[in-house]
N, CA, C and O atoms as CSV, one atom per row, in Angstrom:
chain,resi,resn,atom,element,x,y,z
A,1,UNK,N,N,111.761,-22.573,45.094
A,1,UNK,CA,C,111.383,-23.984,45.156
A,1,UNK,C,C,111.823,-24.571,46.484
A,1,UNK,O,O,112.866,-24.202,47.025
A,2,UNK,N,N,111.020,-25.489,47.004
A,2,UNK,CA,C,111.303,-26.120,48.281
A,2,UNK,C,C,111.499,-27.615,48.041
A,2,UNK,O,O,110.645,-28.273,47.447
A,3,UNK,N,N,112.621,-28.140,48.505
A,3,UNK,CA,C,112.868,-29.575,48.422
A,3,UNK,C,C,112.675,-30.179,49.802
A,3,UNK,O,O,113.175,-29.662,50.801
A,4,UNK,N,N,111.944,-31.280,49.837
A,4,UNK,CA,C,111.639,-31.951,51.098
A,4,UNK,C,C,112.095,-33.404,51.009
A,4,UNK,O,O,111.864,-34.077,50.004
A,5,UNK,N,N,112.734,-33.874,52.053
A,5,UNK,CA,C,113.204,-35.249,52.085
A,5,UNK,C,C,112.771,-35.884,53.400
A,5,UNK,O,O,113.172,-35.447,54.479
A,6,UNK,N,N,111.944,-36.924,53.291
A,6,UNK,CA,C,111.480,-37.632,54.480
A,6,UNK,C,C,112.389,-38.817,54.792
A,6,UNK,O,O,113.065,-39.363,53.919
A,7,UNK,N,N,112.379,-39.190,56.058
A,7,UNK,CA,C,113.098,-40.384,56.497
A,7,UNK,C,C,112.468,-40.874,57.791
A,7,UNK,O,O,111.644,-40.193,58.401
A,8,UNK,N,N,112.876,-42.076,58.196
A,8,UNK,CA,C,112.444,-42.585,59.491
A,8,UNK,C,C,111.365,-43.643,59.459
A,8,UNK,O,O,111.023,-44.206,60.499
A,9,UNK,N,N,110.818,-43.928,58.284
A,9,UNK,CA,C,109.789,-44.963,58.211
A,9,UNK,C,C,110.385,-46.343,58.416
A,9,UNK,O,O,111.603,-46.507,58.490
A,10,UNK,N,N,109.509,-47.331,58.508
A,10,UNK,CA,C,109.987,-48.693,58.677
A,10,UNK,C,C,108.878,-49.632,59.078
A,10,UNK,O,O,107.697,-49.288,59.037
A,11,UNK,N,N,109.279,-50.818,59.465
A,11,UNK,CA,C,108.351,-51.845,59.923
A,11,UNK,C,C,108.340,-51.830,61.446
A,11,UNK,O,O,109.396,-51.887,62.076
A,12,UNK,N,N,107.165,-51.754,62.032
A,12,UNK,CA,C,107.049,-51.676,63.484
A,12,UNK,C,C,105.841,-52.496,63.916
A,12,UNK,O,O,104.853,-52.606,63.189
A,13,UNK,N,N,105.936,-53.063,65.101
A,13,UNK,CA,C,104.809,-53.837,65.627
A,13,UNK,C,C,103.717,-52.918,66.142
A,13,UNK,O,O,103.980,-51.784,66.544
A,14,UNK,N,N,102.503,-53.412,66.127
A,14,UNK,CA,C,101.384,-52.660,66.680
A,14,UNK,C,C,101.698,-52.254,68.119
A,14,UNK,O,O,102.212,-53.047,68.907
A,15,UNK,N,N,101.378,-51.004,68.442
A,15,UNK,CA,C,101.686,-50.468,69.758
A,15,UNK,C,C,103.022,-49.764,69.831
A,15,UNK,O,O,103.323,-49.086,70.813
A,16,UNK,N,N,103.822,-49.925,68.794
A,16,UNK,CA,C,105.144,-49.315,68.774
A,16,UNK,C,C,105.124,-47.868,68.328
A,16,UNK,O,O,104.067,-47.274,68.114
A,17,UNK,N,N,106.328,-47.312,68.192
A,17,UNK,CA,C,106.475,-45.897,67.849
A,17,UNK,C,C,107.584,-45.700,66.830
A,17,UNK,O,O,108.500,-46.512,66.709
A,18,UNK,N,N,107.473,-44.608,66.110
A,18,UNK,CA,C,108.508,-44.175,65.180
A,18,UNK,C,C,108.547,-42.661,65.191
A,18,UNK,O,O,107.572,-42.004,65.558
A,19,UNK,N,N,109.674,-42.117,64.789
A,19,UNK,CA,C,109.753,-40.681,64.541
A,19,UNK,C,C,110.130,-40.463,63.086
A,19,UNK,O,O,111.199,-40.877,62.638
A,20,UNK,N,N,109.248,-39.816,62.364
A,20,UNK,CA,C,109.500,-39.467,60.971
A,20,UNK,C,C,110.121,-38.077,60.919
A,20,UNK,O,O,109.774,-37.191,61.699
A,21,UNK,N,N,111.035,-37.913,59.995
A,21,UNK,CA,C,111.725,-36.631,59.847
A,21,UNK,C,C,111.519,-36.090,58.443
A,21,UNK,O,O,111.397,-36.845,57.478
A,22,UNK,N,N,111.485,-34.780,58.351
A,22,UNK,CA,C,111.372,-34.099,57.058
A,22,UNK,C,C,112.388,-32.973,57.044
A,22,UNK,O,O,112.317,-32.039,57.843
A,23,UNK,N,N,113.334,-33.079,56.121
A,23,UNK,CA,C,114.352,-32.056,55.965
A,23,UNK,C,C,113.963,-31.133,54.820
A,23,UNK,O,O,113.701,-31.590,53.708
A,24,UNK,N,N,113.926,-29.835,55.096
A,24,UNK,CA,C,113.556,-28.846,54.083
A,24,UNK,C,C,114.794,-28.118,53.585
A,24,UNK,O,O,115.756,-27.922,54.329
A,25,UNK,N,N,114.760,-27.720,52.324
A,25,UNK,CA,C,115.913,-27.051,51.712
A,25,UNK,C,C,115.918,-25.548,51.968
A,25,UNK,O,O,116.871,-24.855,51.611
A,26,UNK,N,N,114.841,-25.042,52.594
A,26,UNK,CA,C,114.762,-23.618,52.902
A,26,UNK,C,C,114.356,-23.471,54.362
A,26,UNK,O,O,114.005,-24.447,55.025
A,27,UNK,N,N,114.409,-22.256,54.842
A,27,UNK,CA,C,113.992,-21.998,56.217
A,27,UNK,C,C,112.512,-22.327,56.378
A,27,UNK,O,O,111.664,-21.785,55.669
A,28,UNK,N,N,112.209,-23.229,57.329
A,28,UNK,CA,C,110.806,-23.588,57.518
A,28,UNK,C,C,110.032,-22.451,58.169
A,28,UNK,O,O,108.801,-22.439,58.144
A,29,UNK,N,N,110.743,-21.504,58.744
A,29,UNK,CA,C,110.058,-20.353,59.334
A,29,UNK,C,C,109.398,-19.501,58.256
A,29,UNK,O,O,108.456,-18.757,58.529
A,30,UNK,N,N,109.908,-19.621,57.015
A,30,UNK,CA,C,109.340,-18.860,55.910
A,30,UNK,C,C,108.153,-19.572,55.258
A,30,UNK,O,O,107.494,-19.015,54.381
A,31,UNK,N,N,107.891,-20.786,55.684
A,31,UNK,CA,C,106.819,-21.594,55.114
A,31,UNK,C,C,105.596,-21.483,56.010
A,31,UNK,O,O,105.675,-21.747,57.210
A,32,UNK,N,N,104.471,-21.094,55.435
A,32,UNK,CA,C,103.331,-20.780,56.291
A,32,UNK,C,C,102.740,-22.004,56.972
A,32,UNK,O,O,102.143,-21.894,58.043
A,33,UNK,N,N,102.902,-23.173,56.354
A,33,UNK,CA,C,102.303,-24.357,56.962
A,33,UNK,C,C,103.099,-25.584,56.537
A,33,UNK,O,O,103.218,-25.859,55.343
A,34,UNK,N,N,103.635,-26.309,57.480
A,34,UNK,CA,C,104.288,-27.588,57.211
A,34,UNK,C,C,103.328,-28.685,57.655
A,34,UNK,O,O,102.769,-28.621,58.750
A,35,UNK,N,N,103.137,-29.689,56.808
A,35,UNK,CA,C,102.136,-30.707,57.105
A,35,UNK,C,C,102.644,-32.112,56.795
A,35,UNK,O,O,103.542,-32.300,55.975
A,36,UNK,N,N,102.058,-33.076,57.458
A,36,UNK,CA,C,102.260,-34.487,57.158
A,36,UNK,C,C,100.934,-35.059,56.652
A,36,UNK,O,O,99.880,-34.886,57.264
A,37,UNK,N,N,101.027,-35.735,55.529
A,37,UNK,CA,C,99.906,-36.471,54.966
A,37,UNK,C,C,100.287,-37.948,54.942
A,37,UNK,O,O,101.450,-38.314,55.108
A,38,UNK,N,N,99.281,-38.776,54.733
A,38,UNK,CA,C,99.569,-40.189,54.501
A,38,UNK,C,C,98.584,-40.742,53.472
A,38,UNK,O,O,97.467,-40.249,53.311
A,39,UNK,N,N,99.041,-41.773,52.793
A,39,UNK,CA,C,98.183,-42.489,51.851
A,39,UNK,C,C,98.288,-43.976,52.155
A,39,UNK,O,O,99.332,-44.599,51.961
A,40,UNK,N,N,97.186,-44.525,52.632
A,40,UNK,CA,C,97.121,-45.957,52.920
A,40,UNK,C,C,96.742,-46.699,51.640
A,40,UNK,O,O,96.149,-46.109,50.737
A,41,UNK,N,N,97.076,-47.969,51.555
A,41,UNK,CA,C,96.733,-48.751,50.366
A,41,UNK,C,C,95.237,-48.692,50.060
A,41,UNK,O,O,94.406,-48.991,50.918
A,42,UNK,N,N,94.907,-48.308,48.842
A,42,UNK,CA,C,93.521,-48.272,48.419
A,42,UNK,C,C,92.713,-47.102,48.946
A,42,UNK,O,O,91.498,-47.048,48.758
A,43,UNK,N,N,93.385,-46.162,49.608
A,43,UNK,CA,C,92.661,-45.019,50.179
A,43,UNK,C,C,93.210,-43.709,49.642
A,43,UNK,O,O,94.293,-43.660,49.060
A,44,UNK,N,N,92.435,-42.646,49.849
A,44,UNK,CA,C,92.878,-41.324,49.432
A,44,UNK,C,C,93.900,-40.781,50.414
A,44,UNK,O,O,93.954,-41.186,51.575
A,45,UNK,N,N,94.701,-39.863,49.923
A,45,UNK,CA,C,95.653,-39.190,50.792
A,45,UNK,C,C,94.901,-38.368,51.839
A,45,UNK,O,O,93.910,-37.708,51.526
A,46,UNK,N,N,95.378,-38.411,53.079
A,46,UNK,CA,C,94.720,-37.655,54.142
A,46,UNK,C,C,95.745,-36.860,54.938
A,46,UNK,O,O,96.888,-37.280,55.124
A,47,UNK,N,N,95.301,-35.709,55.395
A,47,UNK,CA,C,96.117,-34.870,56.258
A,47,UNK,C,C,96.095,-35.458,57.663
A,47,UNK,O,O,95.026,-35.749,58.200
A,48,UNK,N,N,97.265,-35.634,58.257
A,48,UNK,CA,C,97.304,-36.155,59.626
A,48,UNK,C,C,97.753,-35.121,60.642
A,48,UNK,O,O,97.292,-35.141,61.783
A,49,UNK,N,N,98.652,-34.211,60.249
A,49,UNK,CA,C,99.128,-33.224,61.217
A,49,UNK,C,C,99.739,-32.045,60.483
A,49,UNK,O,O,100.237,-32.180,59.366
A,50,UNK,N,N,99.692,-30.882,61.129
A,50,UNK,CA,C,100.298,-29.696,60.546
A,50,UNK,C,C,100.794,-28.762,61.628
A,50,UNK,O,O,100.356,-28.810,62.777
A,51,UNK,N,N,101.729,-27.905,61.225
A,51,UNK,CA,C,102.231,-26.877,62.125
A,51,UNK,C,C,102.452,-25.610,61.317
A,51,UNK,O,O,103.086,-25.633,60.262
A,52,UNK,N,N,101.922,-24.505,61.825
A,52,UNK,CA,C,102.066,-23.242,61.114
A,52,UNK,C,C,103.416,-22.598,61.434
A,52,UNK,O,O,104.120,-23.040,62.342
A,53,UNK,N,N,103.773,-21.554,60.684
A,53,UNK,CA,C,105.041,-20.891,60.985
A,53,UNK,C,C,104.972,-20.198,62.347
A,53,UNK,O,O,106.010,-19.874,62.923
A,54,UNK,N,N,103.784,-19.969,62.861
A,54,UNK,CA,C,103.644,-19.422,64.205
A,54,UNK,C,C,103.685,-20.475,65.302
A,54,UNK,O,O,103.673,-20.143,66.488
A,55,UNK,N,N,103.733,-21.750,64.907
A,55,UNK,CA,C,103.858,-22.825,65.879
A,55,UNK,C,C,102.549,-23.499,66.261
A,55,UNK,O,O,102.543,-24.399,67.101
A,56,UNK,N,N,101.452,-23.083,65.668
A,56,UNK,CA,C,100.168,-23.714,65.966
A,56,UNK,C,C,100.095,-25.080,65.301
A,56,UNK,O,O,100.417,-25.225,64.122
A,57,UNK,N,N,99.672,-26.077,66.065
A,57,UNK,CA,C,99.588,-27.441,65.535
A,57,UNK,C,C,98.129,-27.861,65.365
A,57,UNK,O,O,97.231,-27.345,66.030
A,58,UNK,N,N,97.924,-28.802,64.465
A,58,UNK,CA,C,96.589,-29.365,64.269
A,58,UNK,C,C,96.741,-30.829,63.867
A,58,UNK,O,O,97.739,-31.226,63.266
A,59,UNK,N,N,95.733,-31.614,64.212
A,59,UNK,CA,C,95.785,-33.064,63.977
A,59,UNK,C,C,94.452,-33.578,63.473
A,59,UNK,O,O,93.392,-33.032,63.778
A,60,UNK,N,N,94.534,-34.648,62.689
A,60,UNK,CA,C,93.332,-35.371,62.325
A,60,UNK,C,C,92.792,-36.069,63.569
A,60,UNK,O,O,93.558,-36.473,64.445
A,61,UNK,N,N,91.484,-36.207,63.641
A,61,UNK,CA,C,90.868,-36.849,64.801
A,61,UNK,C,C,91.401,-38.265,65.011
A,61,UNK,O,O,91.523,-38.731,66.143
A,62,UNK,N,N,91.712,-38.937,63.915
A,62,UNK,CA,C,92.132,-40.334,64.001
A,62,UNK,C,C,93.500,-40.516,64.650
A,62,UNK,O,O,93.858,-41.627,65.041
A,63,UNK,N,N,94.269,-39.430,64.770
A,63,UNK,CA,C,95.626,-39.566,65.317
A,63,UNK,C,C,95.844,-38.723,66.562
A,63,UNK,O,O,96.923,-38.769,67.153
A,64,UNK,N,N,94.852,-37.962,66.970
A,64,UNK,CA,C,95.002,-37.114,68.159
A,64,UNK,C,C,95.358,-37.953,69.374
A,64,UNK,O,O,94.763,-39.000,69.632
A,65,UNK,N,N,96.337,-37.470,70.104
A,65,UNK,CA,C,96.778,-38.185,71.290
A,65,UNK,C,C,97.836,-39.236,71.004
A,65,UNK,O,O,98.478,-39.737,71.927
A,66,UNK,N,N,98.025,-39.576,69.727
A,66,UNK,CA,C,99.022,-40.595,69.367
A,66,UNK,C,C,100.151,-40.021,68.530
A,66,UNK,O,O,101.272,-40.528,68.572
A,67,UNK,N,N,99.874,-38.981,67.778
A,67,UNK,CA,C,100.863,-38.360,66.910
A,67,UNK,C,C,101.226,-36.985,67.457
A,67,UNK,O,O,100.389,-36.277,68.016
A,68,UNK,N,N,102.500,-36.624,67.281
A,68,UNK,CA,C,102.957,-35.301,67.692
A,68,UNK,C,C,103.834,-34.713,66.596
A,68,UNK,O,O,104.833,-35.312,66.199
A,69,UNK,N,N,103.457,-33.548,66.116
A,69,UNK,CA,C,104.280,-32.848,65.138
A,69,UNK,C,C,105.131,-31.817,65.864
A,69,UNK,O,O,104.667,-31.154,66.791
A,70,UNK,N,N,106.371,-31.692,65.436
A,70,UNK,CA,C,107.269,-30.715,66.043
A,70,UNK,C,C,108.246,-30.231,64.978
A,70,UNK,O,O,108.246,-30.722,63.849
A,71,UNK,N,N,109.061,-29.279,65.346
A,71,UNK,CA,C,109.995,-28.721,64.372
A,71,UNK,C,C,111.250,-28.233,65.071
A,71,UNK,O,O,111.256,-27.950,66.269
A,72,UNK,N,N,112.302,-28.145,64.292
A,72,UNK,CA,C,113.550,-27.523,64.720
A,72,UNK,C,C,113.871,-26.475,63.662
A,72,UNK,O,O,114.387,-26.794,62.591
A,73,UNK,N,N,113.563,-25.239,63.971
A,73,UNK,CA,C,113.717,-24.172,62.986
A,73,UNK,C,C,115.178,-24.005,62.571
A,73,UNK,O,O,115.476,-23.763,61.401
A,74,UNK,N,N,116.065,-24.133,63.521
A,74,UNK,CA,C,117.487,-23.945,63.236
A,74,UNK,C,C,118.007,-24.976,62.234
A,74,UNK,O,O,118.914,-24.693,61.452
A,75,UNK,N,N,117.422,-26.174,62.268
A,75,UNK,CA,C,117.865,-27.246,61.384
A,75,UNK,C,C,116.966,-27.399,60.163
A,75,UNK,O,O,117.233,-28.242,59.306
A,76,UNK,N,N,115.922,-26.613,60.068
A,76,UNK,CA,C,114.950,-26.736,58.973
A,76,UNK,C,C,114.362,-28.143,58.909
A,76,UNK,O,O,114.242,-28.743,57.841
A,77,UNK,N,N,114.005,-28.644,60.078
A,77,UNK,CA,C,113.479,-30.000,60.185
A,77,UNK,C,C,112.078,-29.972,60.798
A,77,UNK,O,O,111.778,-29.171,61.683
A,78,UNK,N,N,111.244,-30.863,60.302
A,78,UNK,CA,C,109.928,-31.095,60.890
A,78,UNK,C,C,109.839,-32.580,61.201
A,78,UNK,O,O,110.293,-33.417,60.421
A,79,UNK,N,N,109.252,-32.899,62.341
A,79,UNK,CA,C,109.175,-34.280,62.801
A,79,UNK,C,C,107.732,-34.686,63.038
A,79,UNK,O,O,106.869,-33.856,63.322
A,80,UNK,N,N,107.497,-35.965,62.917
A,80,UNK,CA,C,106.204,-36.525,63.292
A,80,UNK,C,C,106.476,-37.755,64.143
A,80,UNK,O,O,106.948,-38.778,63.648
A,81,UNK,N,N,106.172,-37.641,65.425
A,81,UNK,CA,C,106.284,-38.781,66.325
A,81,UNK,C,C,104.967,-39.531,66.269
A,81,UNK,O,O,103.909,-38.990,66.592
A,82,UNK,N,N,105.050,-40.794,65.852
A,82,UNK,CA,C,103.851,-41.617,65.738
A,82,UNK,C,C,103.941,-42.711,66.790
A,82,UNK,O,O,104.895,-43.489,66.807
A,83,UNK,N,N,102.952,-42.767,67.659
A,83,UNK,CA,C,102.990,-43.687,68.786
A,83,UNK,C,C,101.721,-44.527,68.827
A,83,UNK,O,O,100.731,-44.234,68.156
A,84,UNK,N,N,101.784,-45.597,69.649
A,84,UNK,CA,C,100.634,-46.494,69.794
A,84,UNK,C,C,100.087,-46.858,68.409
A,84,UNK,O,O,98.893,-46.746,68.132
A,85,UNK,N,N,101.010,-47.295,67.559
A,85,UNK,CA,C,100.645,-47.534,66.164
A,85,UNK,C,C,99.657,-48.691,66.019
A,85,UNK,O,O,99.711,-49.679,66.752
A,86,UNK,N,N,98.772,-48.538,65.068
A,86,UNK,CA,C,97.763,-49.530,64.740
A,86,UNK,C,C,97.972,-49.972,63.298
A,86,UNK,O,O,98.624,-49.280,62.515
A,87,UNK,N,N,97.428,-51.105,62.960
A,87,UNK,CA,C,97.604,-51.614,61.603
A,87,UNK,C,C,97.068,-50.617,60.580
A,87,UNK,O,O,97.605,-50.502,59.478
A,88,UNK,N,N,96.014,-49.900,60.944
A,88,UNK,CA,C,95.439,-48.938,59.997
A,88,UNK,C,C,96.301,-47.694,59.801
A,88,UNK,O,O,95.980,-46.843,58.972
A,89,UNK,N,N,97.382,-47.584,60.550
A,89,UNK,CA,C,98.331,-46.484,60.342
A,89,UNK,C,C,99.326,-46.819,59.226
A,89,UNK,O,O,100.120,-45.969,58.823
A,90,UNK,N,N,99.281,-48.034,58.738
A,90,UNK,CA,C,100.160,-48.413,57.633
A,90,UNK,C,C,99.870,-47.541,56.422
A,90,UNK,O,O,98.736,-47.475,55.948
A,91,UNK,N,N,100.906,-46.872,55.925
A,91,UNK,CA,C,100.723,-45.924,54.824
A,91,UNK,C,C,102.077,-45.380,54.400
A,91,UNK,O,O,103.087,-45.582,55.075
A,92,UNK,N,N,102.078,-44.692,53.277
A,92,UNK,CA,C,103.215,-43.864,52.920
A,92,UNK,C,C,102.947,-42.475,53.493
A,92,UNK,O,O,101.888,-41.889,53.267
A,93,UNK,N,N,103.917,-41.964,54.233
A,93,UNK,CA,C,103.770,-40.665,54.884
A,93,UNK,C,C,104.560,-39.630,54.090
A,93,UNK,O,O,105.725,-39.835,53.751
A,94,UNK,N,N,103.895,-38.519,53.806
A,94,UNK,CA,C,104.482,-37.468,52.981
A,94,UNK,C,C,104.576,-36.164,53.767
A,94,UNK,O,O,103.671,-35.794,54.515
A,95,UNK,N,N,105.669,-35.504,53.578
A,95,UNK,CA,C,105.853,-34.158,54.115
A,95,UNK,C,C,105.405,-33.161,53.054
A,95,UNK,O,O,105.643,-33.359,51.863
A,96,UNK,N,N,104.764,-32.102,53.491
A,96,UNK,CA,C,104.227,-31.087,52.575
A,96,UNK,C,C,104.533,-29.694,53.102
A,96,UNK,O,O,104.434,-29.425,54.299
A,97,UNK,N,N,104.907,-28.813,52.176
A,97,UNK,CA,C,105.129,-27.410,52.520
A,97,UNK,C,C,104.119,-26.562,51.761
A,97,UNK,O,O,104.098,-26.544,50.530
A,98,UNK,N,N,103.287,-25.863,52.512
A,98,UNK,CA,C,102.310,-24.968,51.899
A,98,UNK,C,C,102.909,-23.573,51.888
A,98,UNK,O,O,103.139,-22.980,52.942
A,99,UNK,N,N,103.165,-23.042,50.680
A,99,UNK,CA,C,103.782,-21.733,50.552
A,99,UNK,C,C,102.894,-20.823,49.720
A,99,UNK,O,O,101.893,-21.260,49.152
A,100,UNK,N,N,103.270,-19.563,49.655
A,100,UNK,CA,C,102.516,-18.606,48.841
A,100,UNK,C,C,102.638,-18.919,47.347
A,100,UNK,O,O,101.837,-18.447,46.540
A,101,UNK,N,N,103.646,-19.719,46.988
A,101,UNK,CA,C,103.858,-20.067,45.580
A,101,UNK,C,C,103.287,-21.440,45.235
A,101,UNK,O,O,103.370,-21.889,44.092
A,102,UNK,N,N,102.712,-22.095,46.228
A,102,UNK,CA,C,102.135,-23.408,45.980
A,102,UNK,C,C,102.604,-24.440,46.983
A,102,UNK,O,O,103.305,-24.119,47.943
A,103,UNK,N,N,102.210,-25.687,46.750
A,103,UNK,CA,C,102.562,-26.777,47.644
A,103,UNK,C,C,103.742,-27.570,47.095
A,103,UNK,O,O,103.877,-27.766,45.888
A,104,UNK,N,N,104.586,-28.018,48.008
A,104,UNK,CA,C,105.720,-28.861,47.654
A,104,UNK,C,C,105.630,-30.149,48.457
A,104,UNK,O,O,105.145,-30.167,49.588
A,105,UNK,N,N,106.112,-31.231,47.840
A,105,UNK,CA,C,105.983,-32.557,48.455
A,105,UNK,C,C,107.313,-33.295,48.474
A,105,UNK,O,O,108.154,-33.127,47.590
A,106,UNK,N,N,107.480,-34.103,49.489
A,106,UNK,CA,C,108.600,-35.026,49.516
A,106,UNK,C,C,108.222,-36.308,48.802
A,106,UNK,O,O,107.118,-36.441,48.274
A,107,UNK,N,N,109.160,-37.257,48.795
A,107,UNK,CA,C,108.946,-38.498,48.068
A,107,UNK,C,C,108.193,-39.534,48.896
A,107,UNK,O,O,107.714,-40.535,48.362
A,108,UNK,N,N,108.094,-39.292,50.191
A,108,UNK,CA,C,107.357,-40.187,51.071
A,108,UNK,C,C,108.240,-41.194,51.772
A,108,UNK,O,O,109.321,-41.537,51.293
A,109,UNK,N,N,107.767,-41.661,52.908
A,109,UNK,CA,C,108.451,-42.719,53.655
A,109,UNK,C,C,107.399,-43.715,54.119
A,109,UNK,O,O,106.344,-43.337,54.630
A,110,UNK,N,N,107.706,-44.992,53.932
A,110,UNK,CA,C,106.728,-46.044,54.207
A,110,UNK,C,C,106.734,-46.407,55.686
A,110,UNK,O,O,107.790,-46.626,56.281
A,111,UNK,N,N,105.546,-46.466,56.267
A,111,UNK,CA,C,105.372,-46.996,57.623
A,111,UNK,C,C,104.467,-48.221,57.518
A,111,UNK,O,O,103.349,-48.141,57.008
A,112,UNK,N,N,104.965,-49.349,58.009
A,112,UNK,CA,C,104.193,-50.587,57.983
A,112,UNK,C,C,104.055,-51.096,59.413
A,112,UNK,O,O,105.046,-51.297,60.115
A,113,UNK,N,N,102.817,-51.300,59.829
A,113,UNK,CA,C,102.542,-51.761,61.181
A,113,UNK,C,C,102.079,-53.207,61.114
A,113,UNK,O,O,101.102,-53.534,60.441
A,114,UNK,N,N,102.795,-54.060,61.823
A,114,UNK,CA,C,102.441,-55.479,61.848
A,114,UNK,C,C,101.726,-55.811,63.156
A,114,UNK,O,O,101.936,-55.165,64.183
A,115,UNK,N,N,100.888,-56.823,63.090
A,115,UNK,CA,C,100.146,-57.215,64.300
A,115,UNK,C,C,100.938,-58.206,65.122
A,115,UNK,O,O,100.474,-58.647,66.173
């Protein structure tokens, strides 16, 4: 079983930045894909960024150039740097671990962007 704990969300003005963190209870190198999703009010959950255990990253078109996913294998941490924030980025952000035994989720961290 994989336990994930997100942190770093908050209230930020449009154009600002935050770094979200996800702490994993196991070695993230053993997890084939670490991902960040978000769920905005009234919308479906969407994938925003991912990083494979080989280090390959991928992003949703809506966040390319503004979001950066990274990791610290030694600390079992995955980060999401969110920059040039827009009001439509307001959402609960979830960390996800895709493993051979299934998907695991954190509890989420709220990001609210004010104008």
